[in-house]
C-alpha positions, 0 to 999 in steps of 0.5 A: 302108723301114726308114729310115722306121720311126722317123718319126712325124707329129703333126697339131696343130689350129692353127685352128678356126672355126665348130662342129666336130662332132668337137669338135676345138679349137686345141691338140689333137694326134694321131699319124698312123699307118695307122689313124684315131687315137681321137677324131679325125674320120675325115673329117679323118684321110682328108684328112690321111693322104696328106700325112702319108704324104709326110712319113713317106716323106721327102718335102716340099711345095714351097709349105711353108717348112719341109720337115718341116711341112704345113698341111692343112684338114679338108673342112668349108668351113663349119666348117674345122679346120686342122691342122699336120702335123709330121714327127718324126725 
């Protein structure tokens, strides 16, 4: 597990349509850890968390062109916020 300790995943808002009740806007960034970052929508956090853990543990997603990234949308289909997860080494 030590090899993963220095890895970090940053969630960056890359698209926001409609009205986000949490106030997320394009450009907002959050560091994802085992607790919801301050000022981040908990619904979005719980959606992003499993994807972030895969990146932290060295995994990747076959549908992504960059193994250090994942694109994930919040669960509100009427007002979607799309995040890009970026693994920092």
